[in-house]
C-alpha positions in Angstrom: 18.8 -14.8 -27.6 15.9 -12.3 -27.8 15.9 -9.1 -25.8 12.6 -7.7 -24.6 12.4 -4.0 -24.0 9.3 -2.2 -22.7 8.5 1.3 -21.7 5.4 3.0 -20.2 4.3 5.0 -23.2 1.8 6.9 -20.9 0.5 6.7 -17.4 -2.4 9.2 -17.4 -3.9 10.4 -14.2 -6.4 13.1 -13.3 -5.2 15.4 -10.6 -6.8 17.5 -7.9 -6.2 20.8 -9.8 -5.4 23.2 -7.0 -3.0 20.8 -5.3 -1.5 19.7 -8.6 -1.0 23.3 -9.7 0.7 24.2 -6.5 3.3 21.4 -7.0 3.4 21.7 -10.8 4.7 25.3 -10.5 7.9 23.8 -9.2 8.0 20.3 -10.7 5.5 19.3 -13.3 4.9 21.9 -16.1 7.2 19.8 -18.3 9.6 17.8 -16.3 12.3 15.7 -18.0 14.8 13.2 -16.5 14.8 11.7 -13.1 13.7 8.2 -12.0 11.1 6.4 -9.9 11.4 2.9 -8.5 14.8 2.6 -10.4 13.0 3.2 -13.7 14.3 6.2 -15.7 11.7 8.8 -16.7 11.5 10.5 -20.1 9.1 13.3 -19.0 6.0 14.3 -17.0 3.7 16.9 -18.5 0.4 18.6 -18.1 -2.2 18.2 -20.8 -5.8 18.6 -21.6 -8.0 15.5 -22.4 -9.3 15.5 -25.9 -12.7 14.8 -27.5 -13.3 11.3 -28.6 -14.3 10.3 -32.1 -16.6 7.4 -32.8 -17.2 6.0 -36.3 -20.0 3.5 -37.2 -20.4 1.2 -40.2 -22.6 3.7 -42.0 -19.6 6.2 -42.3 -21.1 8.4 -39.7 -18.7 10.0 -37.3 -19.6 11.3 -33.9 -17.5 13.5 -31.5 -17.9 13.0 -27.8 -16.9 16.2 -25.9 -17.6 15.0 -22.4 -13.9 14.7 -21.5 -12.6 17.5 -23.7 -10.6 20.1 -21.8 -10.3 18.0 -18.6 -6.8 18.6 -17.2 -4.6 15.5 -16.9 -0.9 14.6 -16.4 1.1 12.1 -18.4 4.2 10.3 -17.4 6.5 8.6 -19.9 9.4 6.2 -19.1 12.6 5.3 -21.0 12.6 1.8 -22.7 14.4 0.2 -19.7 11.7 -2.3 -18.5 12.4 -5.9 -19.4 9.5 -7.8 -17.9 5.9 -7.5 -17.0 6.3 -7.5 -13.2 8.7 -4.6 -13.3 6.2 -2.5 -15.2 3.4 -3.4 -12.8 5.6 -2.6 -9.8 6.5 0.8 -11.4 2.8 1.6 -11.9 1.9 0.7 -8.3 4.7 2.8 -7.0 3.6 5.8 -9.1 0.0 5.3 -7.8 1.3 5.3 -4.2 3.4 8.4 -4.8 0.4 10.3 -6.3 -1.8 9.3 -3.3 0.9 10.2 -0.8 1.4 13.7 -2.1 -2.4 13.9 -2.4 -2.7 15.3 -5.9 -4.8 12.4 -7.3 -6.8 9.4 -6.0 -5.3 7.5 -9.0 -7.8 4.7 -8.6 -7.6 2.7 -11.8 -11.0 1.0 -11.3 -12.6 4.5 -11.4 -10.8 5.6 -14.5 -8.6 8.1 -12.5 -5.4 6.5 -13.8 -4.6 4.3 -16.8 -1.5 2.8 -18.4 -0.4 2.5 -22.0 2.7 0.3 -22.7 5.2 0.0 -25.6 6.6 -3.5 -26.1 9.3 -4.6 -28.5 11.4 -7.7 -29.0 14.8 -7.8 -30.7 17.7 -10.2 -31.3 20.2 -7.4 -30.4 20.4 -4.4 -28.1 18.7 -2.3 -30.8 15.1 -1.7 -30.1 12.7 -3.8 -32.2 9.4 -2.7 -33.8 7.3 -1.3 -31.0 3.7 -2.2 -30.3 1.6 0.0 -28.1 -1.1 -1.5 -25.9 -3.6 1.2 -24.9 -6.0 2.0 -22.0 -4.9 -0.6 -19.4 -7.0 0.0 -16.4 -5.6 -2.4 -13.8 -2.2 -3.5 -12.6 -3.2 -7.1 -13.5 -4.0 -5.9 -17.1 -0.7 -4.1 -17.4 1.3 -7.2 -16.5 -1.0 -9.5 -18.5 -0.8 -7.4 -21.7 3.0 -7.0 -21.6 3.6 -10.7 -20.9 1.2 -11.7 -23.7 2.8 -9.2 -26.2 6.3 -10.5 -25.4 5.3 -14.1 -26.1 3.3 -13.1 -29.2 6.2 -11.1 -30.7 8.8 -13.8 -29.9 6.6 -16.4 -31.6 6.3 -14.2 -34.7 10.1 -13.7 -34.9 10.9 -17.3 -34.3 8.7 -18.2 -37.3 10.5 -15.8 -39.5 7.6 -13.3 -39.6 7.7 -9.6 -38.8 6.2 -7.6 -36.0 4.1 -4.7 -37.3 4.1 -1.4 -35.6 0.5 -0.9 -34.4 -1.7 0.0 -31.6 -3.5 -2.9 -29.8 -6.1 -3.2 -27.1 -6.3 -5.7 -24.2 -9.2 -8.2 -24.0 -9.6 -9.0 -20.3 -11.9 -12.0 -21.0 -9.7 -13.7 -23.6 -6.5 -12.4 -21.9 -4.9 -11.5 -25.3 -4.2 -8.3 -27.2 -6.0 -7.4 -30.4 -5.3 -4.9 -33.3 -6.8 -1.4 -33.1 -4.8 0.8 -35.5 -1.8 0.3 -37.7 1.4 2.5 -37.8 0.4 5.4 -35.6 3.1 7.9 -34.5 3.1 10.9 -32.2 2.8 13.3 -35.1 -0.5 11.7 -36.1 -2.1 13.1 -33.0 -1.2 16.7 -34.0 -0.5 17.7 -30.4 1.7 20.7 -29.8 3.4 22.1 -26.7 2.3 25.2 -24.9 4.8 27.9 -25.8 4.3 29.6 -22.4 5.3 26.6 -20.3 9.0 25.9 -20.3 10.8 22.6 -19.8 12.5 21.8 -16.5 15.3 19.2 -16.5 16.1 17.3 -13.3 19.5 15.8 -12.7 21.3 14.2 -9.8 23.1 17.5 -9.2 19.9 19.5 -9.2 18.9 20.5 -5.6 15.5 21.7 -6.6 13.5 18.8 -5.1 15.2 19.1 -1.7 14.9 22.9 -1.4 11.5 23.7 -2.9 9.4 20.5 -2.9 10.3 19.6 0.7 8.3 22.6 1.9 5.1 21.4 0.2 5.4 17.7 -0.1 4.7 15.2 2.7 7.3 12.5 3.5 7.6 10.2 0.4 7.2 6.4 0.5 10.9 5.5 -0.1 12.0 7.5 2.9 9.4 5.8 5.1 10.6 2.4 3.9 14.1 3.2 5.0 13.4 4.4 8.4 10.8 1.7 9.2 13.1 -0.9 8.0 15.8 0.5 10.4 13.7 -0.3 13.4 13.2 -3.9 12.3 9.8 -3.9 10.5 9.5 -6.5 7.7 9.1 -5.1 4.2 5.6 -6.7 3.7 4.4 -5.0 6.9 5.9 -1.7 5.8 4.1 -1.9 2.5 0.7 -2.6 4.2 1.2 0.5 6.3 2.3 3.0 3.7 -0.3 1.9 1.2 -3.2 2.7 3.6 -3.9 6.3 4.5 -5.4 5.5 7.9 -2.6 3.1 9.0 0.1 5.4 7.5 -1.2 8.4 9.5 -1.5 6.6 12.8 1.7 4.7 12.6 3.7 7.7 11.4 2.6 9.7 14.5 3.4 6.7 16.8 6.8 6.4 15.2 7.7 10.0 15.9 6.5 9.7 19.5 8.4 6.6 20.4 11.3 6.1 18.0 13.9 7.4 20.6 12.6 5.6 23.6 10.4 2.5 22.9 10.9 0.7 19.6 9.2 -2.4 21.0 5.9 -0.4 21.4 6.3 0.8 17.8 6.6 -2.7 16.5 3.7 -3.9 18.6 1.6 -1.0 17.2 2.5 -2.1 13.7 1.4 -5.6 14.4 -2.0 -4.4 15.7 -2.5 -2.0 12.9 -1.7 -4.5 10.1 -3.8 -7.3 11.7 -6.7 -6.2 14.0 -7.2 -2.7 12.6 -6.7 -3.5 8.9 -9.1 -6.5 9.2 -11.9 -4.1 10.4 -11.3 -1.2 8.1 -13.7 -1.0 5.1 -11.1 0.1 2.5 -13.7 1.9 0.5 -14.7 4.2 3.3 -11.5 4.5 5.3 -11.3 8.3 4.8 -14.1 8.5 7.4 -12.3 6.3 9.9 -12.4 7.9 13.4 -9.9 6.0 15.5 -7.6 8.7 17.0 -3.9 8.3 17.3 -4.0 9.5 20.9 -6.4 6.8 22.0 -4.8 4.0 19.9 -1.4 5.1 21.3 -2.8 5.0 24.9 -4.1 1.5 24.3 -0.7 0.3 23.1 1.0 1.9 26.1 -1.4 0.2 28.5 -0.7 -3.2 26.8 3.1 -2.5 26.8 3.0 -1.6 30.5 0.9 -4.7 31.5 -2.0 -2.5 32.6 -4.2 -4.7 30.3 -3.6 -8.0 28.6 -3.7 -8.8 24.9 -7.3 -10.2 25.0 -8.6 -7.1 26.6 -6.6 -4.9 24.2 -8.1 -6.7 21.2 -11.7 -6.4 22.6 -11.3 -2.7 23.4 -9.7 -2.0 20.0 -12.6 -3.6 18.1 -15.0 -1.2 19.9 -12.7 1.8 19.4 -12.9 1.2 15.6 -16.6 1.8 15.8 -16.7 4.5 18.5 -13.4 6.2 19.5 -13.0 6.5 23.2 -10.3 6.7 26.0 -9.4 3.1 26.6 -7.9 3.9 30.0 -11.2 5.4 31.2 -13.3 2.6 29.8 -11.0 -0.2 31.1 -11.1 1.3 34.6 -14.9 1.7 34.6 -15.4 -1.9 33.5 -12.9 -3.4 35.9 -10.7 -4.6 33.0 -7.3 -3.3 34.4 -4.9 -6.2 34.7 -4.1 -7.5 38.1 -0.5 -8.5 38.7 -0.5 -8.6 42.5 0.0 -12.2 43.7 -1.8 -11.4 47.0 -5.0 -10.4 45.1 -4.8 -13.5 42.8 -4.1 -16.1 45.6 -7.8 -16.7 46.5 -8.5 -17.3 42.8 -5.7 -19.8 42.6 -7.0 -21.6 45.7 -10.5 -21.8 44.2 -9.4 -23.4 40.9 -7.1 -25.9 42.5 -10.0 -27.2 44.7 -12.5 -27.1 41.8 -10.2 -28.9 39.4 -8.5 -31.3 41.7 -8.4 -34.0 39.0 -6.4 -31.7 36.7 -4.1 -31.0 39.6 -3.5 -34.7 40.0 -2.7 -35.0 36.3 -0.1 -32.3 36.7 1.4 -34.1 39.7 1.6 -37.2 37.6 3.8 -35.5 35.0 1.2 -33.9 32.6 2.8 -30.4 32.5 0.2 -29.2 29.9 -2.4 -29.2 32.7 -0.9 -26.0 34.0 -2.2 -24.1 30.9 -5.7 -25.4 31.5 -5.6 -24.1 35.1 -4.3 -20.7 33.9 -7.2 -20.6 31.5 -9.7 -21.2 34.3 -8.0 -18.5 36.3 -8.4 -16.0 33.5 -12.0 -17.0 33.1 -12.7 -16.4 36.8 -11.0 -13.0 36.7 -12.8 -12.1 33.4 -9.5 -11.8 31.7 -8.0 -9.2 34.1 -5.3 -11.4 35.7 -1.8 -11.2 34.4 -1.4 -14.7 32.8 2.3 -14.8 33.6 1.8 -14.0 37.2 -1.1 -16.4 37.4 1.0 -19.2 35.9 3.9 -18.7 38.3 1.5 -18.5 41.3 -0.3 -21.8 40.3 3.0 -23.5 39.8 4.6 -22.3 43.0 1.4 -23.3 45.0 1.4 -26.8 43.5 5.1 -27.3 43.9 5.0 -26.4 47.6 1.9 -28.5 48.4 
């Protein structure tokens, strides 16, 4: 039985310096211990990016100083990850955390965050020879590289060969790792700690996060998951909401407004946000999204109170995503407010029963589905403003009495 053990050697991200510094005064100068997504952390530290050496075949070496001196943060985990998916999930959770506390965009496709993984395979609980895979720039690459390395190392050991300590890269076309450097250790980099920045150790008994960071940090993803789950939202819907800044902001405000008196409205809002709104948002430009919580909330309240029906709500919402406006005012101006008064709908019912007498006859002959057709015609005549439930009951009562 072979044991696979992996760690995140580094997750490197480029922070917004003023915001990161504000937080790092309390948490990130050199933080040791703690956990994220149930993965134990070794440390998080501030660093400066280095210059890059390039060597050609003619023994000419060039030094690229473009990135030199750029501040970055590095996070290192303990070797407690045993499969590729767990590593990918950890990296996703870290990205979400960084974006939530607003110290880094951490977009991997833009080079704002990258992952380097250590992988080892052993026949016992003792760690095997580690192989580091560097500069993984997508979650798919993280999972693919770790899965490939596990299989490669198992294959070597089963054939009686050895795993060499080395640094490897990931070929995204061939979907395999390849050798870059042999037997490289931390001391080869010749890095040294800043003597003026002390270490901070975080333990379960340390109250520092609660007392200091609560004043400067927004609500973190895990807390949102717990409270949204408590009102009955499914986990996949929760993840869609908290992963999107626009949805997260609007839904968070709606939750605070209605959590104590109308949980059904909160759930309905979540459904519209994760379907109609999310479908229309251009995820690349959602920072410029203009739909206000006030007007979206008013739209949901109108729908919840049967002032408008779902068709009208969807049509108005689609317009509001392009140009934010007061839905109550617009619905009133356009005559879109839902009619639930049977006395006002009676003339419409009489018209459709005469106009579609053949369908009425079908209903009387036992074809109950004909009712839905008649309701549809009533909705059409009222331009979607009739309350469909009231309309259905009125048509049925009229037919049953005639």
